[in-house]
Structure formats: C-alpha cells, structure tokens
N, C-alpha and C positions, 0 to 999 in steps of 0.2 A: 483654900478655895474661897471664892467670892460668895456673898449672900445671894446674888442673882446671876444667872447665866442666860444667854440667848442662844437658842438652837435653831438652825436652819432646817426646814423641811425640803422635800424633793421639789416642791413648787417654787422654792426661792423665798417663801414667807419665813419670817423669823418669829419664834415663840419664846417668851420670857418665862423662866422658871425660878422659883425661890427655894433656897436650901431648907430642908427639913432636918434640923439638928438631931443627931442620935439621942434618944431618951426623952425628947420633947413630945408632948401630945400634939395631935393634929385634929383639925375640925373634921367631923364625919360628913364631908361634902364631896360631891363628885368632881372629878378632874383627871388630868393627865399627870403622869410622873415618869421620870427618867432616872436611871442609875448611872452615875458618873464614876469613872475610874481615873483618879488623878495620876499624873506621871511625874517623874523626878525633875523634868524641865519646867514645871509650873503649868503645863497644859493638861489636857484631859481627853479621854475618849468616852463615847457613849456605850455603856455595857448592856443597857436594857431600856426599852421603850414600852410603856403600857398606859392603859386607861382604867379607871375604877369608878364605881358608883359610891364608894366610901374610902376616901384617901386615908382615913385613920387606920385602916386595916392593910394598907399597901405594903408596909414594911414586913408584916407577918406573912404576906403572900408572895414574897420574893422567891425566885428560884433558889434552890438550895446552894448552888454554886456561888451566888452573890452574897449570901448572908455571911457577915463577918469577914469579908474579903477586902476591907479598905474601901468599900463602895460608899459613895455619898448619894443620898436620895434628894431629888429636887422635884417640887410639885408645881402644878399650874391649876388653879381653881377654874372649873368650867362646868357649870351646872347643866347647861343645855346638852342633851345627848347627841343631837345632830352635829353640833360644833365640836364636841369632845371626840366623837368618832372620826370626823373629817380631819381634825388635827392629828389624831393618832395615826391614821392612814398616811398622812403626809410625812410625819416624822419617821414612821416605820419604813417607809419607802426609801428615805435618805439614809437611815441607820439600820439596815436589815439585820445585821449580826452584831451591831454595837462596836465595830472595829474602826470606824472612820474618825480620826481626830477632828475636833470642831475648830473652825476658823472664826474670825471676827464676824459679827452679825451685820446685816444690811439694814433692814427696817423691822420694827417691832409691830406685830399685829395685835 
C-alpha cells in the first residue's frame, strides 16, 4: 500500500491520509483516522472511519474485529474540533459500513 491515500467524502471533497505503520509511535494529537483493508488486486476498501482527540491511542481503541485482521491504519492530523467533526461526518456518510472500494481522488482539501 501507499504511504498516502486520498479518500472521498459524501460531499465530493477528498481528504489525504498518511499511513501509520504498525509498531511506530504516533503524535498525541487530534485528527481523523481510517482503517483500510487491502485486497488482492492492489485496491482497498474502507473498513472503519473515526475521529480522535489523541491519535496515539487510536490503534488501541480499534473495534475488536479489526485488530490483527490485516488492517492498515491511516491518519489525518486535524487539531480543530469543528473541522475534524465535519470531515468525520462527510467520510462516515460516504463509507457508512466500510464496504465501498475507493476510486481515484478528485481534489485534495
């Protein structure tokens, strides 16, 4: 998988996320994160969309079904609560159950 991915929200806006490698520390900063399930064809689907006030704890707070399931975690730093919540709502509306495969991005916000 790539170090960066662009995910589209329901509004059509695109958000850039950075891979948080397994075992690497993360800054204790607020932001959004997504869990990505890679597929055999080189694509991926979104398995989980969330926001956190402390991304360094996000991996520990993952739903049980996602832990150790070949899931990759990508983060987007976003200190502003208003923006973080709006982006989360936009992404969650587009990926409500994490089943929709992601296509090429349009524009990055």
